[in-house]
Residue, then its C-alpha position, 0 to 999 in steps of 0.5 A: x705899751x698897751x693903752x689904758x681903758x678909761x672908766x665907763x662914761x655913763x657910770x664911772x665903773x671899770x670897763x674891759x675888753x670882751x669878745x664881740x664876734x668869735x667867728x671874725x675875731x673881733x672885740x669890743x669894750x663894755x662896762x663891768x657894772x651889771x646894772x649899767x651893762x653898756x658896750x660900744x656895740x661895734x666890733x674892732x679887729x684889735x684891742x688897741x683900736x677898741x680902746x682908742x674908740x672907747x676912750x674918745x667917749x665923753x662922760x655923761x656924769 
């Protein structure tokens, strides 16, 4: 079962998995709100690993 991605800790909008580096096959997670535009800035080799790290972030709201 795939983990659920928590909302953006900065604005509360939805987040999604995005390609970080297609050459290496890494992914990251970023906010879907264009005004917020927050990403983790780090690439992971699996969706599950990226989701785990994203979901650890604390909300700033």
